[in-house]
C-alpha positions, 0 to 999 in steps of 0.5 A: 211759621217756617215749623208749621209751613215746612211740616205742611211741605214734609205733609205733601211730599210724604202724600205724593210719596205714597200717590206715586208708590199706590199709582206705580202698583195701580199701574204694574198691576192693569198694565202688565197683564193688559201686555202679557194679554197682547203680547199674545194676541199680535205675534202670528210667528209660528200660529198654527205649525205643528213643531213637527214641521220645519220645512216649505217648499212652493211651486210657481203660482199657476196662471188660469185666468182670461187675462192674464199679468205676467208679472204677477205670478212669479212676484207673488209666489216670490213674496209670499216664500219671504213672508213664510221665511221672516215670520214663521220658522220654516226653511225653504227646500227643494225636495221631501218638503213637509208643508207643499204650498202650491197655487192658481191665480184663477180670477183677474177681471174687471168689472164695473164698481161705481157709476156717475152721471150715467157712466163708469166711474170706478171699476174694480179689478177682482183676483181670485187664487186658488191655494193648496196646502199638503203637509206631507209629515200629517197627510189626515189632517184636515187643518194642514191640508186643503186647497181654499180661495183666496180672494180681493177686489181693488179699485181704480177710475174708470178714466182709466184701462187696466193696462194703465192702472196695472202699474199702480194696482200691481204693489197692493195686489201682491202685498194684499194676496201675499197677506190674505194667504200666509193667513189662510196657511197659517193661521187658519183664519 
């Protein structure tokens, strides 16, 4: 009886080893290619930057909106500069930049977004920036020489005035607008 039981344990152990080897090969055959595929998809570093472009300069984002939030322009400029330095190989310079980036806040306005019981319940802050990229290395390339409009909407409770809502909205505005600008500049979206 012991020999028979020992044989079954040995057989079961061998089957487990075979199944483990098959599982490992199957996993390696499926997961490794998938990981390699997705590793390229999520890497946005230098997505659309020609190799000859090495430097950039950002002018202070101007503000020509009817209502001006004085914090927005310098903060967006600074965060965009930080994002470019952190997520590309480009170096910031003051003069003779390969990429010259400029922009203007053209819209900063509030509209009613939601109505409840015949009263405004949600207001929407619309923020728009006209963005310009000039490639001094290749000034005729339409992909790296353009003007584009980027915009986002930010909802807030209609019981609050814009002045009351701005402290809560400003961090989201800056993050989202910088992301939109960065994607437009470097991902050709």
